[in-house]
Every structure is written in structure tokens, then in C-alpha cells.
C-alpha positions in Angstrom: 92.9 -12.2 -125.9 90.0 -14.0 -124.1 90.6 -12.1 -121.0 91.3 -8.9 -122.7 88.2 -9.4 -124.7 86.4 -10.0 -120.8 88.1 -7.4 -119.1 87.1 -4.4 -122.2 83.3 -6.3 -121.7 83.7 -5.4 -117.9 85.0 -1.4 -118.4 82.0 -0.9 -120.8 79.2 -2.3 -118.3 80.8 -0.1 -115.6 80.9 2.9 -118.1 77.3 2.2 -119.1 75.8 1.6 -115.6 77.4 5.1 -114.3 75.8 6.7 -117.3 72.4 5.6 -117.4 72.4 4.9 -113.0 71.4 1.6 -111.4 68.3 3.5 -110.0 67.3 2.9 -106.0 64.0 1.6 -105.5 63.1 5.0 -104.4 63.8 7.7 -107.6 64.1 11.5 -105.1 62.1 14.1 -107.0 63.9 17.0 -109.2 63.2 19.1 -106.5 64.7 16.7 -103.9 67.8 16.8 -105.8 67.8 20.4 -106.2 67.4 21.0 -102.7 71.0 18.5 -102.5 73.1 20.1 -105.4 72.0 24.0 -104.8 73.7 26.1 -102.1 71.7 28.4 -100.2 71.6 31.6 -101.9 67.9 33.3 -100.5 66.6 34.0 -97.3 62.7 33.6 -97.2 60.9 35.4 -94.3 57.4 34.7 -93.8 55.1 37.7 -92.4 52.1 36.1 -92.5 50.6 32.8 -93.7 46.5 32.8 -93.3 44.5 31.1 -92.9 46.2 28.9 -90.2 43.6 26.3 -90.0 41.5 25.0 -93.6 37.7 24.9 -92.9 34.8 25.1 -96.0 34.4 28.2 -96.0 38.4 28.8 -97.1 38.7 30.0 -100.3 42.9 30.9 -100.8 45.6 29.9 -99.2 47.9 33.0 -98.8 51.3 33.7 -98.0 53.8 36.8 -98.0 57.2 38.0 -95.9 60.2 38.7 -98.1 63.2 37.1 -100.0 67.0 38.3 -99.9 69.7 37.3 -102.0 72.2 36.1 -99.6 75.0 34.7 -102.1 77.6 36.3 -104.3 75.7 36.0 -107.6 73.1 37.3 -109.5 69.8 35.4 -109.1 67.0 35.6 -111.8 63.6 34.4 -112.2 62.3 34.3 -109.1 59.2 32.8 -108.4 57.5 30.4 -105.3 54.9 28.1 -105.1 52.8 26.1 -102.8 53.4 22.3 -102.5 51.0 19.8 -100.7 52.3 16.7 -98.9 50.2 13.4 -98.3 47.5 13.4 -95.5 49.5 12.3 -92.0 47.9 9.7 -91.0 50.3 8.2 -87.7 51.9 10.1 -84.6 54.9 8.3 -86.2 54.5 9.9 -89.1 54.1 13.0 -88.0 57.2 13.1 -85.5 59.0 12.4 -88.3 57.5 15.4 -90.6 58.1 17.4 -87.4 61.9 16.3 -87.4 62.7 16.7 -91.1 61.1 18.4 -94.1 58.4 15.2 -95.8 58.0 14.7 -99.1 55.2 17.1 -100.7 54.5 15.6 -104.2 51.1 14.9 -103.5 49.6 18.7 -105.4 50.8 21.9 -106.6 50.3 25.2 -107.5 51.8 27.2 -110.1 54.9 28.9 -109.9 54.2 32.3 -109.2 56.5 35.4 -110.4 58.2 37.3 -107.7 60.9 39.2 -109.0 62.8 39.6 -112.3 66.3 39.7 -110.6 68.4 40.0 -107.4 71.6 41.3 -107.5 73.8 40.1 -103.8 72.2 41.8 -100.6 69.0 43.1 -102.0 65.5 42.0 -101.5 62.4 41.8 -102.7 58.5 41.5 -101.6 57.1 38.3 -101.6 53.0 37.4 -102.2 51.4 34.3 -103.4 47.6 33.9 -103.1 46.5 30.2 -104.4 42.4 29.2 -105.0 41.7 26.2 -103.1 38.9 25.6 -105.6 40.7 25.5 -108.4 41.4 22.2 -110.1 45.0 23.0 -111.4 45.7 24.2 -107.8 46.4 22.0 -104.3 44.3 19.5 -104.0 42.0 19.0 -100.4 40.2 16.4 -100.5 39.5 15.3 -96.9 39.8 16.4 -93.5 43.6 16.0 -91.6 46.8 17.9 -91.1 49.2 18.1 -94.3 53.0 19.1 -95.0 53.1 22.2 -96.8 56.2 23.7 -98.7 56.4 27.5 -99.3 59.0 27.0 -102.5 61.2 29.3 -104.1 63.4 28.8 -107.3 65.7 30.8 -108.7 68.7 31.0 -111.5 71.9 31.6 -109.9 74.2 33.6 -112.5 76.2 30.7 -114.3 73.9 27.9 -113.1 71.0 26.2 -113.7 67.1 26.9 -112.4 66.9 25.7 -108.8 65.4 25.7 -105.2 67.1 28.2 -103.3 64.7 28.9 -100.5 61.8 27.4 -99.0 59.1 27.2 -95.8 58.2 23.7 -94.2 55.1 23.5 -92.0 51.8 21.8 -91.3 48.6 23.0 -92.1 45.3 21.5 -90.5 42.3 21.1 -92.7 39.0 20.8 -89.9 36.8 20.2 -93.5 37.7 20.4 -96.8 37.5 23.6 -98.7 33.9 24.3 -100.6 32.5 21.6 -98.9 30.2 20.5 -95.4 31.2 21.9 -92.6 33.6 20.0 -89.4 32.2 16.7 -88.0 31.3 16.6 -84.5 34.1 14.4 -82.9 32.6 11.6 -80.6 34.0 13.0 -77.4 36.2 16.1 -77.1 40.0 15.8 -75.6 40.5 17.3 -72.5 43.2 19.6 -72.7 45.1 22.0 -70.3 48.2 24.1 -70.8 51.2 25.1 -69.0 52.2 28.7 -69.5 55.6 29.2 -68.7 57.2 32.7 -67.5 61.0 32.0 -66.8 63.8 34.5 -68.1 66.1 32.7 -70.8 69.3 32.5 -68.6 70.4 33.5 -65.1 71.1 37.5 -64.5 72.1 38.5 -61.0 76.2 38.4 -61.1 76.1 39.9 -57.1 73.4 40.5 -54.9 75.0 42.4 -51.8 72.6 42.7 -48.9 70.9 46.3 -49.0 72.5 47.4 -51.7 71.5 47.4 -55.5 71.9 43.8 -57.5 74.4 43.8 -59.8 73.2 41.7 -63.0 75.0 40.4 -66.1 73.6 42.5 -68.9 70.1 44.5 -69.4 68.3 42.8 -71.6 65.7 41.8 -69.4 64.8 45.1 -69.4 63.8 44.8 -73.2 61.8 41.6 -72.2 59.8 43.1 -69.9 59.0 46.0 -71.8 56.2 46.9 -74.0 56.7 44.0 -77.0 59.3 42.2 -75.3 59.3 37.9 -74.9 58.1 38.3 -71.3 55.4 40.7 -71.6 53.8 38.7 -75.0 53.6 35.6 -72.1 52.1 37.9 -70.0 50.3 40.2 -72.4 48.7 37.1 -74.6 47.8 35.4 -71.9 46.0 38.0 -70.5 43.6 38.8 -73.9 43.3 34.9 -74.2 41.6 35.1 -70.1 38.6 36.9 -71.7 37.3 33.5 -73.1 36.5 31.5 -69.2 37.2 28.3 -70.9 40.9 29.0 -72.4 41.4 31.0 -68.8 40.5 27.8 -66.6 43.0 25.6 -68.5 45.8 27.5 -68.6 48.6 27.3 -65.5 51.2 29.6 -65.0 54.7 27.7 -65.0 56.9 30.5 -62.9 60.7 30.4 -61.8 61.4 32.2 -58.9 64.5 33.5 -60.2 63.2 35.6 -62.2 60.8 36.9 -59.9 63.8 37.4 -57.6 65.4 39.6 -60.4 62.7 41.7 -61.6 61.5 42.8 -57.8 65.3 43.6 -57.5 64.7 45.9 -60.4 61.8 47.6 -59.1 64.2 48.6 -56.5 67.1 50.2 -59.5 69.8 48.0 -60.6 73.3 47.9 -62.0 74.6 46.1 -64.5 78.4 44.5 -65.4 79.9 46.9 -67.8 83.6 46.4 -68.8 84.7 49.3 -66.7 82.3 48.6 -63.8 79.1 48.7 -63.1 76.6 51.0 -64.8 72.9 51.7 -63.9 70.3 49.7 -65.4 67.6 51.2 -67.6 64.6 48.5 -66.9 63.3 49.9 -63.5 60.1 51.5 -65.1 59.5 48.5 -67.4 59.6 45.8 -64.4 56.9 47.9 -62.4 54.6 47.7 -65.0 55.5 44.3 -65.9 55.4 42.8 -62.3 51.8 44.9 -61.7 50.3 42.9 -65.2 51.8 39.7 -64.2 50.0 40.1 -60.7 46.8 40.5 -62.0 47.4 37.7 -64.6 47.7 35.4 -61.7 45.0 36.4 -59.0 43.5 33.7 -58.5 44.6 31.6 -61.1 46.5 28.3 -61.6 50.4 28.4 -60.8 53.0 26.0 -60.4 56.4 26.6 -59.7 59.9 25.6 -61.7 62.7 24.9 -59.4 65.1 28.4 -59.1 66.5 29.8 -61.9 65.7 26.3 -64.0 68.6 24.4 -62.0 69.6 21.2 -62.8 68.2 18.8 -59.4 71.1 15.8 -60.3 73.6 18.7 -60.5 73.2 20.1 -57.1 72.8 17.1 -55.6 76.0 15.9 -56.1 77.6 18.8 -54.1 79.4 16.9 -51.3 78.7 16.1 -48.5 75.5 14.4 -48.9 73.8 16.7 -46.7 74.9 19.4 -48.3 73.4 18.9 -51.7 70.0 18.0 -50.3 70.0 21.6 -48.5 70.6 23.0 -52.4 68.1 20.7 -53.8 65.3 21.6 -51.1 66.6 25.5 -51.6 66.0 25.0 -55.4 62.3 23.7 -55.2 61.3 26.3 -51.8 60.4 29.1 -54.5 56.5 29.1 -53.1 57.2 31.5 -50.3 58.8 34.1 -52.6 56.2 33.9 -55.6 53.5 33.8 -53.3 54.5 36.6 -51.5 55.7 38.5 -55.1 52.2 38.1 -56.7 49.7 37.6 -54.0 48.3 34.4 -55.3 48.7 30.4 -53.6 50.0 28.1 -55.8 49.2 24.5 -55.9 50.8 22.4 -53.1 53.6 20.1 -53.8 53.7 20.6 -57.7 57.0 21.2 -60.1 57.8 21.1 -63.2 62.0 20.2 -63.6 63.8 19.7 -66.5 64.9 16.2 -66.9 64.8 13.1 -65.0 66.1 12.4 -61.5 68.1 9.8 -60.1 67.0 8.1 -57.1 68.6 10.6 -54.9 67.6 13.5 -55.9 63.7 12.2 -56.0 64.3 10.8 -52.1 65.1 15.1 -51.8 62.3 15.9 -53.1 59.9 14.3 -51.5 61.2 14.9 -48.3 61.0 18.9 -49.6 57.5 18.3 -50.1 57.2 17.7 -53.8 54.5 15.0 -54.4 54.0 15.9 -58.2 56.1 16.5 -60.7 55.5 17.1 -64.6 57.6 15.4 -66.9 58.2 14.6 -70.1 56.8 10.7 -70.8 60.1 9.6 -72.3 61.8 9.6 -69.0 59.4 6.9 -67.4 60.1 3.4 -68.4 56.6 2.6 -69.1 55.9 -0.8 -72.1 52.7 1.5 -73.3 51.8 5.2 -73.8 51.3 7.0 -70.9 48.0 8.9 -71.0 47.3 9.9 -67.4 49.8 10.1 -64.5 51.4 7.5 -62.5 53.5 6.9 -58.9 57.3 7.2 -59.6 58.4 3.7 -58.1 59.8 4.0 -54.9 58.9 7.4 -53.9 55.3 9.1 -53.1 55.7 11.5 -56.0 53.0 11.1 -58.9 54.6 11.8 -62.3 52.2 13.8 -65.0 53.1 13.5 -68.3 52.8 15.7 -70.9 51.8 15.3 -74.3 56.0 14.5 -76.1 54.4 15.5 -79.6 53.1 18.7 -79.1 55.8 19.8 -76.9 58.2 18.5 -80.1 55.9 20.8 -82.6 55.8 23.6 -80.4 60.3 23.7 -79.5 60.4 23.9 -83.4 64.4 23.4 -84.9 65.8 21.9 -81.7 68.0 19.0 -82.9 66.4 19.0 -86.6 69.7 19.1 -89.2 69.8 22.0 -91.8 68.8 21.9 -95.4 71.3 22.5 -98.0 69.1 25.5 -99.0 67.7 26.6 -95.7 64.9 25.4 -95.3 62.9 27.0 -92.3 60.2 25.3 -90.0 57.5 27.8 -88.5 60.4 28.3 -85.5 62.6 30.0 -87.5 60.0 32.9 -88.7 58.2 34.2 -85.4 55.7 35.4 -87.2 54.1 31.9 -87.5 56.5 29.8 -84.7 53.0 28.4 -83.5 51.8 26.6 -86.5 53.2 23.3 -86.1 51.7 23.6 -82.6 48.4 24.1 -83.6 48.3 21.4 -86.6 49.4 19.1 -83.8 47.0 20.0 -81.4 44.2 19.2 -84.5 45.6 15.8 -85.4 45.8 14.7 -81.6 41.9 15.9 -81.6 40.4 14.5 -84.4 42.6 14.7 -87.2 44.2 12.3 -86.9 45.0 9.3 -88.7 43.4 5.9 -89.4 46.4 4.4 -88.0 46.3 6.5 -84.9 45.5 4.1 -82.2 45.8 6.6 -79.1 42.9 6.4 -76.7 39.6 8.5 -77.7 39.2 11.0 -74.7 42.4 10.5 -73.2 43.7 13.9 -71.7 46.3 16.3 -73.2 48.6 18.2 -71.6 50.7 20.9 -73.5 54.0 22.1 -72.4 55.5 24.8 -74.7 59.3 25.4 -74.6 60.4 26.4 -70.9 61.8 29.6 -72.6 59.0 30.2 -74.9 60.0 33.4 -77.4 57.2 34.1 -80.0 55.7 37.2 -80.9 52.2 38.3 -78.7 50.2 38.0 -82.0 51.6 34.2 -83.1 51.0 33.4 -79.2 47.3 35.1 -78.7 46.9 32.9 -82.7 47.7 29.5 -80.9 45.2 30.1 -77.7 42.8 31.3 -80.4 43.5 28.7 -82.3 42.8 25.9 -79.2 39.5 28.5 -78.7 38.7 27.8 -82.4 39.3 23.7 -81.9 36.9 24.0 -78.6 34.0 25.8 -80.7 34.1 22.6 -83.1 33.9 20.3 -80.4 37.7 18.8 -80.9 38.7 19.8 -77.7 37.5 20.6 -73.7 39.8 23.1 -72.0 40.0 21.8 -68.7 42.3 22.7 -65.3 45.4 21.5 -64.7 44.6 20.7 -61.4 41.8 18.3 -62.6 44.6 16.1 -64.7 46.5 15.8 -61.4 43.5 14.4 -59.3 42.7 11.7 -61.5 43.3 8.5 -61.0 46.6 7.2 -61.8 47.9 4.4 -64.0 50.0 2.5 -61.7 53.7 3.1 -60.9 56.5 3.5 -63.8 60.6 3.8 -62.8 62.2 6.6 -63.6 65.7 5.3 -65.3 68.9 7.5 -64.8 70.8 6.8 -67.8 74.1 7.7 -68.9 72.9 10.5 -71.2 71.4 12.2 -68.3 74.9 11.8 -66.9 76.2 13.4 -69.5 74.7 16.8 -69.3 75.5 17.5 -66.0 77.4 20.4 -64.8 81.3 19.3 -64.9 82.8 17.4 -62.5 85.1 20.7 -61.4 82.3 23.2 -61.5 80.6 20.4 -59.3 83.9 21.0 -57.0 83.4 24.7 -57.1 80.1 24.3 -55.6 81.0 22.0 -53.1 83.7 24.4 -52.0 81.2 27.3 -52.0 79.2 25.8 -50.2 81.4 24.3 -47.1 82.8 28.1 -46.8 79.3 29.5 -46.9 78.2 26.7 -44.0 80.8 27.1 -41.7 80.5 30.9 -42.0 76.6 30.8 -41.1 77.8 29.1 -38.5 79.9 31.4 -37.0 77.4 34.6 -37.2 74.3 35.4 -34.8 71.9 37.8 -34.7 73.2 40.9 -33.4 70.6 42.8 -31.5 71.2 46.4 -32.1 70.6 45.4 -36.0 68.3 42.4 -35.7 69.3 40.9 -39.5 69.0 37.7 -39.7 72.5 35.8 -41.0 70.0 34.0 -43.6 69.1 36.1 -45.2 72.9 37.6 -45.9 73.7 34.6 -47.4 71.0 33.1 -49.0 72.1 35.0 -52.5 75.2 33.2 -52.4 73.0 29.9 -52.5 71.0 31.6 -54.8 74.4 31.9 -56.8 75.2 28.3 -56.6 71.8 27.5 -58.0 72.1 29.7 -60.9 75.3 27.8 -61.4 74.1 24.7 -62.5 71.0 26.0 -64.6 69.8 23.7 -67.0 70.5 26.4 -69.5 74.3 25.9 -69.2 73.8 22.4 -70.7 76.8 21.7 -72.8 78.5 24.6 -72.2 80.7 24.3 -69.2 82.5 27.9 -69.4 79.2 29.2 -69.2 78.4 27.0 -65.8 81.7 27.8 -64.3 81.3 31.4 -64.9 78.0 31.9 -63.2 79.1 29.6 -60.3 82.1 31.9 -60.6 79.9 34.7 -59.6 79.1 33.2 -56.6 82.1 32.8 -55.6 83.0 36.4 -55.8 79.7 37.2 -53.8 80.8 34.8 -51.2 84.9 37.1 -51.7 82.7 39.9 -51.1 81.1 38.9 -47.9 84.4 37.6 -46.2 86.1 41.1 -47.6 83.7 43.4 -44.6 86.2 41.7 -41.6 89.1 43.1 -41.5 92.2 43.8 -39.7 92.7 47.1 -39.5 96.3 47.7 -40.1 98.2 49.9 -37.1 99.7 52.0 -39.8 103.6 52.2 -37.9 106.0 49.7 -36.3 104.6 48.1 -32.5 107.3 48.2 -29.6 106.4 45.6 -26.8 106.5 47.1 -23.9 108.5 44.0 -22.6 109.6 40.6 -23.9 105.4 39.1 -22.5 103.6 42.1 -24.2 100.5 40.6 -25.7 99.9 41.5 -29.4 97.0 44.6 -30.2 95.2 43.5 -33.0 91.9 45.4 -34.0 89.8 44.0 -36.4 86.6 45.8 -37.9 83.3 43.8 -39.1 81.3 46.1 -41.9 78.7 42.8 -41.4 75.0 44.0 -40.4 75.3 40.5 -37.9 77.5 39.4 -35.1 80.9 37.4 -36.1 82.7 35.2 -33.9 86.4 34.2 -34.6 89.8 34.2 -34.0 93.4 35.5 -34.7 96.0 33.2 -36.4 99.6 34.1 -36.4 101.8 32.4 -38.6 105.8 33.3 -40.0 106.1 35.0 -36.7 110.5 34.2 -36.3 111.5 35.4 -33.1 107.9 35.5 -31.5 105.9 32.6 -29.8 101.8 33.5 -30.1 100.1 32.1 -27.0 96.6 30.3 -26.8 93.4 32.4 -27.4 90.2 32.2 -27.1 87.3 32.9 -29.8 85.5 36.5 -29.5 82.8 38.3 -31.2 82.3 41.3 -33.1 79.3 43.2 -32.9 77.8 44.2 -36.5 79.3 47.7 -38.4 81.9 48.1 -35.2 85.7 47.7 -34.5 86.9 45.4 -31.6 90.5 45.8 -30.4 91.8 42.2 -29.5 94.6 41.1 -27.1 96.7 38.4 -28.6 99.1 36.8 -26.3 102.9 36.5 -27.3 106.1 35.9 -25.8 109.4 37.1 -27.7 112.4 34.6 -27.9 114.4 37.6 -28.3 115.2 41.1 -28.8 115.4 43.1 -32.1 112.8 44.0 -35.2 110.9 41.1 -36.6 107.6 40.3 -38.6 104.3 38.2 -38.1 101.7 37.9 -40.5 98.1 38.3 -39.0 95.1 36.5 -40.5 91.4 35.8 -39.4 89.6 33.0 -39.4 86.0 31.4 -38.3 86.3 29.2 -35.2 86.5 26.2 -37.2 89.5 27.6 -38.7 87.9 26.8 -42.2 86.8 30.0 -43.8 89.3 33.1 -43.8 88.0 36.1 -43.3 89.3 39.3 -45.2 93.1 39.5 -46.3 96.0 38.5 -44.3 98.2 41.3 -42.7 101.9 41.9 -41.8 102.7 43.6 -38.6 106.3 44.7 -37.7 107.3 44.8 -34.0 110.3 45.4 -31.6 111.3 44.2 -28.6 114.1 45.1 -26.2 113.4 42.5 -23.7 113.0 38.8 -23.5 110.1 37.4 -22.5 109.9 36.0 -18.8 109.0 32.6 -19.5 111.9 32.7 -22.0 114.5 33.9 -19.4 113.2 31.5 -17.0 113.5 28.9 -19.6 117.3 30.4 -20.1 118.2 30.6 -16.6 116.9 27.2 -16.1 119.0 25.5 -18.5 121.8 27.2 -18.0 121.4 25.7 -14.1 120.8 22.0 -15.8 124.1 22.6 -17.4 126.0 23.0 -14.8 125.1 20.3 -12.7 125.8 17.8 -15.6 129.4 19.7 -16.3 130.0 19.2 -12.3 129.0 15.6 -12.1 131.3 15.3 -15.3 134.1 16.7 -13.3 133.1 14.3 -10.3 133.5 10.9 -12.1 136.7 11.8 -13.4 138.7 12.7 -9.9 137.3 9.9 -8.5 138.0 7.4 -12.0 141.7 8.7 -11.6 142.2 8.3 -8.0 141.2 4.7 -8.5 144.1 3.8 -10.6 147.1 2.0 -8.8 150.5 1.7 -11.3 153.0 -1.1 -10.3 156.3 0.8 -8.9 158.2 -2.2 -11.6 156.7 -0.7 -14.2 158.6 0.4 -17.1 158.0 3.5 -19.4 155.9 6.8 -18.7 152.5 6.7 -16.6 149.4 7.4 -18.0 146.1 8.2 -16.6 143.1 5.4 -17.3 139.7 7.1 -18.8 137.2 6.0 -17.0 135.2 3.7 -19.8 131.9 4.9 -18.3 132.1 8.7 -19.0 
């Protein structure tokens, strides 16, 4: 009975604990519970958030947009409100707020009715305007950076009220609304900014010499056209350049592959289609955009990115080592191309690659003339935060770090887990894409909390996403926001050259970890790159300049090498199939070049006049360069090929070469004829099958035959002689009984 009573009591305690709950140290808010329990049923699209920065003159906070029922049930009683979190007081706290939705329970505005009901698929406008001086509204008591949440609640059919959509962002407050103006900082922060001009991905599939290029798609035409992504980057920077302070602080980082592609588009181009190439539609947009870029960059700070934003470590893996180094050097030698297209000089030796570099790649970069490298400070091993450039251990290269917190703010949702209710960040909403970046810059330049211990006055380098995508109005607002911070003395726009020439903070190693190795292209892709590069080098060694055409073989082969570099682009990281496809395009370009040197089939059976007649082989060279080659015969049963020397075929001509042969028998037979480079490594054109007839043995064959017959006669005569001689030497006794037997010479 005692045991039964004890078990009953334990069961009662467990039931009570489950009913009342043990309660964690920090009880989640009702909103948080709703987020975890509610499915995503509403989609919030924000069109406008204003003002972006609160000052003493700000009176209201406004948001407008649309909400859409993306579920399968009616949602009623849809309403929205603003919620504000605690002032951000440290870099760590701000970083966590950028990565995940922070608590926003500090203050909240009353709910505003949006729509009585939304059926599945329906949408409705949303507009909230909250007074900032209302005691029952948002409470802002001091300047700083605050998490802001636009919270949308509703009641799904057969369910209860829940948060169904939200936007989480950061709100900078320079001065309390209705209070005094902002205080002037003791020392403004020096701020420089990179402005990336790069395509979202490589586009060129084939670039045959003297012919229109072929692109994988025609999306770039839209990006270059008015309102497109690249047009926005150029246009917004041009508008900001009217402010001399901003103009001096911008440095344009340009991908040479983008310029290579756009210049090719201006000459007319094709686009790969399912049934073959079709004409592209972006020639006019390419010309207009290129003119705008030339005007924008004239006399301004310009640096290069690696060609096609290549993964330089992947290229350095191409074997043998000297060929990998050649590819790395090719990828970072875009200065002549950029200067030739834009007509402006680049900062010498400055490169903005993506990621850390191993020691071998760093050595190649130094040999290629790279003296300064823009990098994430997380790629450097340092015991204290880096606020200036450092030398990379074992090299003569300076590493200039950009601000990682600002980079994370502008990059948006990269790697951020999605909320159960589809809570969005500014990066999800193009119309407010730069809000977190502006708030983080304000935090860095004067609105940081009491726990912020970063050295005052340390320079800042802003590095947006390498393939930045934001509407033109957002880019303009971000730049004007920098100007606003400059107006109140929080920032001092400065040229990048000033950062690069400042004294370094010593040296630091750049570890190359397993994580970086894992980001490289797959091994099979690197192996294919190596094979293409080996054949490309061999083919280049067999070519020469034809004096009648005057085309450098390097100009013919460089598009293939560029194709290898495109196959290593960092945009393919995590997508080995796309990297393999891009590398396959490079293989296709090489095959197209090889196919232009081919054997012209005779069209009939070749009759050899004699057994030792040479085999006539006509070779057609459609390339604009001289090429040296040799002819190989194989599967030639009944025919013995003789030695032949390498011979050259001039550009765009045919040459007939007579290959020494020897018929081993009369009759009809076949032979495979192929062309290779002098080394025999690379085949040119397809193998041809020749049909031959011969009525005679070759002279050599006849001589060999008669010589062999003579030798056989001599050996037979010698054997007969020895047998006769042995028989004469054998004597049988007269009294020997039985038949007489012939004694065989044991030595025969």
C-alpha cells in the first residue's frame, strides 16, 4: 500500500507540473509564443519607412505597404502596430540583433486596424502613422540605435489571434524627438566606402575570335537598362557625386569580366537558346550604361576585383603549379582592360578578392604586383580588433580590413534563420534595403552604447555586398544618410587612398582553414580545368603569327583561359554543378578552336601508284594564325607509315602533305588519319578514315621478302649438308645382326 501511495503521489505531482508549468528563468512574451505557434499566413511588403533617422524635429513614424493572405483560410481582424526594443549598447548586442530578431518589448504603439478580413490570395494596403510625442505610443528617451518591429496580427479561421507577419529592422535616433538637437561628437569618424560594380554571375558562354559573343542568358540587358540593378549603382553614385564630400569617399571596385561582357554586347551579341543562339536585345542599353560609367569614374578612385570574382585559391590548384600561378595572375591582371575601357587610372596594386588566401596564392599575388588587399578582418589572426591596415605575415602585401558589422548589416539575411511567421529584414524589402546599414553606421559613428569600447576616431571602410542589389532610391537614401551624418559632425568622408597610406599596425597571419578549403571548387572541376589548361598551353606552343593576317595567338586563346577563370567564380560556391557547367563552356570553346584545323577527306578511294607511294593528306586551317602540326596514322593493317617531320599550315589555307607509307600487301585496306600538335598531346579536328588500294608490294617489302627467302635457302642447304656428312661417318660391323639403321646426327 505504501508503494502504491507513493506512485500515486508522484503521478499527481507530474500532472500538476505539466498543468502549471515549471517556468524557465526568462518567460517568453505572448508575442514570442505566437510567433512559434503560428504558421505563416500573411506576407508583408513594405513600400516606405519614414523617417529613416529620427531627430528632434521628427514628429511621427510612418510605414506603408501591402499585406497579402498567402494561406488557405480566411483571416479576419487584421491590425498592425510598432514595437520598440532596448537601446543597443554594444557591438555584440547589435550583431545579435542583425542576425536574429531581437526582443521589442520596451514600448509599443496601439494597434491600428488594417482590414476587417482577407480571403486567401487577397491583399490590402497597410499604413501606420504613430506620433512620437504621445505618452501612450513609442517611448524614446535618449539617442541611440533601437530595434523596431512592424507587427501584423490577425485571426485565421478556426484559430485564435496571432502574429502573422512582421518586419524587424533598426532605427537610429540622432536626437530625442521634441528635444534638443544632436550633440556634436568629440571627433568624427573617417569613413570611406567601396562601391562594387559587378555582375551577379558570369555570362559569357563562348567568345570566338572575330565573332559575336554568346551569353548564357539576356538578364544583363535588363540590369543595364534604366531602372536595372547596375543602372541603379551607377546612377545613384552619380547623383551623390554632386556632394564633393561623398564623391571623395567613394571608390569603385570593378569586375573586369563585367566590362569585358558589356563591351562585347555593344558590338552585337547572341544569347544561348534551346534551339540555338538568338540575337541579344541589350546592345543599346550596354552602350548607354558604359558611357555613364565612363563619366562616373573619370578621375575617381577605381580598384579591381578578380576577373569574374574568381576563387583564386581554386585557380592555384590547377596543376602543374606554374599553370595554376598563370591562371591566378591572369585573374588579377584586369587593370589594362579596365583602364582601356574607362579611360581612367586604377589605384596600382589594390585588389578586393573574396575570402582568405593560402600561402601559395599570396605568393603568386605578390609576384603579380598586388601590394594591398581589401579583406574581412575575420580572415586575419589578431588578438585585438583591427582598426587599420596590417602586413600579411610572410608577404609584402598590406591587408586593409573593412568593417565587418557594417558589411553584415548591408548583406542582410545571409545565413539568418527564417522566422515561423516569415519575419522579414530590410534585405527582404527592396524599398528599405539599406536601413540596417544606415543604423549600423550611426551606431559606429556616435550612437554606440556605453559598452562600446572601440577606439574613438578609428577609420571605417564600408564594404557592401559584392553583388549589391538595391533600388536606386535606396542607394541614394543610404548615400544621403552618410551626408546627413557628416552634417552633424559624426562622420568625415575620406578617400580610400588615405586609409591605404596610413601607418600599418604591424603584421598578422592569414590562416587558411578547412572551412576555406571546403569552399573551393570540387576536385573533379579542378581536374577538368587542369586538363583544359594543359591542352591550351600545348596548343598555344604550336601556333605562330601569320605575316599575312597578323593575329597574336594569345588573343585567340585568351577567351578560353577566361572561361576557366569563370568556372572558378565565387558565385558558384556550394553549387558544384554550376561550376562544372561554366568549366564545360571553357572546354567547348577549346574544342571549337581545335575543330577549325581538320583533314579534308578525298571523297574517293585512294589508289597507291606503287607499293611505296606516299599518302596525300590535305589539311585545312581556318584559324587566323599559323599552326604547326603532325599527321598520325593508326589502325593501318597492311600499311606501314614512315617517319615524317612537323609541318606548318598558314592561316585560312589548305596544305597537302605527303605521308611516307609502305604497302605490306596488295589489295584494299583502311587507315585512320589524325592531326596533333607537334608534341602529340592535343588532337586537332576529328579523325578521318581513308580507303586505300595497292596493286604492288613496296620496294622495301620486296627486298625484305627476297632477303628472307635467300636466308631460308642457305639455312636449308646447310642442314642437308650436315645430314649427308653425318651419314658417311657412321660404320656398321660386318657381323652385326639385324637390319642396318641410319644414325642421326645428334647435333642437328
